[in-house]
N, C-alpha and C positions, 0 to 999 in steps of 0.2 A: 212864230215860234213862241214860247211862255216858257216864261223863270219861272220857277218855281224858289219862294222870297220864304224866309223862313230868321225870325230874329230870333235869339236868345241870352239867354245871361245865366250864367250856371245851372244849368239845365243839362248836362251831357247825358245821363242812362234814355231819358226821357226822347230828347233831343237824337240819341241814335237808336229806337226801338219807331222813331217818326221813320226814320230816314229807311228801317228795311222798311218801311213798309209800302214806300215814296218808292224802293226800285220792288217791290210786287206790281208795281202800276197796272193794269192793259188798255190800250192804249188802238181805241181804233181809226177817231178823227186827226189826230195828229202822230207824224214817225217820231219817235224818239228820238232818234237823233237832234228833233225839234225841242227839245226839252232838255234844260237846267238846273239846274241848285242854288243857286247862294243863298251863303248863308250870313247873314249879319249875327255877330261876337260881341254885344253889347258889352261884357269883358274887359274892362282897359290891362289886366293880367297874361288874358287870348288862355284860357285855362282849358276850352277846349281846342284848339288849333295845331294838339300833333296827335288827338283825336282823329280832327279832319280830316288829317293829311291822309292816314290809314285809310281809313272808310273811301276816300275821293278813288281808292288804289280798285277799289271792290264793286263799285257803284252803278248800275246801269248807265245811270244818265252824266254827262257832264258836271263836276262842282264846281265851283268858285267859295275862299271864304276870303272874310274878311271882318276888321275891326272897326267897330265906333265906336274912341275913346269921349267922348260925350254923354253918361249916362242919362240917359232914356230914354225908353222906349221910339217917341216921335223921332229922335236921331236914327239911331238903326230902323226905322222902318224908312227913311227920307237916302239912308244910307243905297238901302235894297232898290230901291226906288230904282234912283240916281247908275248904279250898278246894271238893272236890268235894263236902260232904257241905254247905257252903254251901252250894250250886248247887243242890240238890235229889237229886242225882245217886243213882239205885239201883241201880248197878254202879259198880267204879270199874276199869279196867282201868289197870294197868300193864306196862310195857316201857321199857327201856332207852335211852340216846339216840345207841348204838351199834347198834340192831339194823334187822332189816329188820321192817314187814312183811307177810305174803303179801293177794292182794284179796279173800282171806272170814276172814281175821282176825280179827276184833272178831264174825260172826257164826261162829261155828266157834263160835268162849266160848262164845257166850251159850244161842247151842243147846245146849253141854253141860251146864251152868246150871242148863238148863229144863226137858233133859232126864232128869238127874240130880234133880236142885235138890239142890244143890252149894250152900254155901256162899262154898268156893271154889273156880276151872278155873284151873287148867294149860296152857301150851302146848307143844309142839317146837318147839326151841331150836337150829337145827344152823350151827355154826362155821364158821364158810367163816375160812381160811387165803388169806387172799392167795398166788398161785404165784410175787410175788415175796418172799417169806417165804425164811431161812435155813433150811435143814435141821432147826438145832436146835428154831425153832420150832418147823416144821412135821409132825415128831417127836415133838413135847413133847408128854409121860404127857398134864397137864393138857384137850386136846385129843381126843387119843383115849377118852377115855373119854366124855366129854359124846357124842361121836357115837354113841355102844354103847350109851348108858344110855337109846332111848323107851322109851316106856310105850303101854299098848294103851288107846285109845278107853273114859272112863269107871270105868276103876284108879281103886280110892284106892289112894295115896298118905300118906307120914309128913309128907313139907313141901313146900313147894314156894320161888319165887323172884319178884325179881317183873317179873326181862329176859322177860315172856310170863304172865302173869295177873290175872284176873281176878275182883271181891270184890265178895259183897254186899255192900253197905251195913252193910243187919242188924248185922250184929255189930264194923261202929266204933258203931255211934251208944250205945255201953256205952264209951265211950273208948278202946279197944283203938287202940295204937301201936305204934311200933316205937319198937326200944329205945332214946333216944340214950344211953346209958353206952356206949353200941360202938359211935360216931361214930369215929374215927382204928381201930378194930380188925374192922370191917368185921363182913357176916351179919349186921345186923339183922331183914336178912328172912327171911331163914329161921327165926332165932329166934320171928318172927313168928306163920310158919304151922304152926309146931314143935307 
């Protein structure tokens, strides 16, 4: 079983676009009935709860909505981990609420995890800067660096991030979690995988 975990904070449009893409996933390595979506809203006002209830009815996959009221990404990620473990997931796939999943996204991650007996598998993230963005954004070093840094299949790396990753839950059952001391600074995912 795979739980696709998405943490979000006031990004309703982006989240809806991501869920549409997830519902278009093609799976040959896993039965779609063994995939669920866990959404953790990090907004104590639960601004997206109503929308989630509506799209839940149309989703190809079973969806679960939770709210983590403690503000900070590591709290939301840890809530997602706890809920996935409660649901008896074998793997957790994290994807950011502003990303897009390609049609074989989950299959490719799972295939690589099985083939390489890997506890963690990260996938490629291609940054798309809207054409309407100002030139200084288009030329921003952050995007140039990210575009250039692709790894070969099965290449071992020293770190990962939660924008596109599959985690074998065996490594989480001993209490490994995201460091909540980094709730304001960011980087809890990098530290988690280091």
